[in-house]
N, C-alpha and C positions, 0 to 999 in steps of 0.2 A: 642220671642215677634213681629217679625216681620209680616207682615201679610202675606198671601199665595193667597187670593184671588185681582183681580185686576178687574180695570172697567176704564172705558174711555166714556164719553157721550157729547156731543155736537148737539145743535138746531140753526136751520136757519128755517126764514120762507119768500117763495119762492110765487111770485105773479102769480100763475100759478095753475092750478089742478093737482090732484096725478096723472093723467093718461099720461099726458105729460111730468112730470119729470120720470116715470118709463120709461120714454122711455130710459132715460140717466142711468138710477139706474139701471134698469133691463136687461141690454146689455152689457155683456162685454167687446162688441167692442169698445162700448160707452165710456166706464172708461178711456180710452187716453185723453179723452176730458177736463174730470175733473177730474180724479182720483189722489191719493194722490201718490201713489209708486213708479212710472216712471218718476214725472217731476223733469228733471234736475239732473238726473242720467243714464249717460252714462253706468254703467255697469248693470245695472236691464236689465236683459232675461226677457221676459214674452211669456210662450208657450198655449197658449187656447186650449180646449179641441174641440172637436168635434160639442158639445151643449155650446151654448154661451149665452142663455136667455133660463128664467122659471126653474124651478126644476131643479138639475142637472146641469146647467150651472157651466165649473169648467174652472179654469187655477191654471196653476205654474207658478213661478218665483225663479229665483237663483240673489244673489248679491253675490260678492266677495267669500266666502266659505260656506254660508249658503243660503236656498232659505225656501219657503212654498207653501203652494197652499189653495185653495178655495173652495166650491162648495155651491151652492145654494141647500138650504133644503125647502123652502117657497120663490114663490112671487107671488103676487097679484097687479094689476095695481091701485087698489083701497087704498091698504093697506100699502106695501112697501115689500122689501124683507127680509130674512133671511139667514144667511150664516155659516159653519163651516169653521175657519180655521186653519191649520196645519202649524207651525212654526218649524226651523230649523230641515228643511228635517223630518217631522211628529214628532217630539218631544216631542213637546208643542201645545195642543190643547184650541181653545177659539172659542166662542159664538160672534156672530155680526149681527145686525141689520140694517136698515136704513128704517125705518118708517116713513108715511105720515099722518097726520092729518089735515084734509081738515077744512077750517073755512070761509065761505062766497067765494071770490075771489082769496082767497090763501089757501098755503097749509105749515103748520109747519113740518119739514122736521129731526127728530133727527137719529141719526147716535150713534148706542152701540157698547161694544164690553167690552166682560167680560170673566175671565176665572180663572184658578188656577193654581200656579205654586206649585210643590213640590220640586225644586232644595234646596237643604240644605243651608242653611247661605245666599247665594247669592239671591236664589227666593223671599227673602222677600225686597230687596235694587230693584230687577226688579220690583215687585207688587208697593212700592212706587215710582219708576219713571218713569212707563209706563204714568201716566196720563198727567202728566208735558210735554211727550215727544212727545206720540201719539196725545194728545187734540189738539195742535197747528195745525197740520197736517191733522186732519180732520175738523179744521176749515177753512183751509185755500181750501180745495177739495170742502166742501159745500158754500163757499163763491163762488170758480168756478163754481159749479153748477148752482145757483143762476144766475150768469152772464149768463152761457148760456141757460140756459130754458129762462128767462124775456128776452131776444135778438133774 
């Protein structure tokens, strides 16, 4: 009776072009300036691969007794990025994207995360709680990106 699919989506409008926004979104080294995961968590450890931008860009992280990784599967300065996420040391897979939609002098940036959990019983609660837990993190990060790009 509980859902097994989950999704999170947040959007912001930035007064800039997709190409300028992509300088910060399309390069994992730039995520430290606006991204969600490491802000305020001293135990969060990130390791980036030899490729940090474009298709194949990769990073892994660990915090406490768990970790994850992401790999860019698509990267386009005009339309955004798509990436695969593996959580809990590879046990759970999600798909994510940060898409750009230009309108005049501004760009709508939409961050999406979708996935499926097959954990018995607890998976349904995870699916129910992921949006209220990650949604504010996505929004805060998009707000940080907006401030960074517009300044």
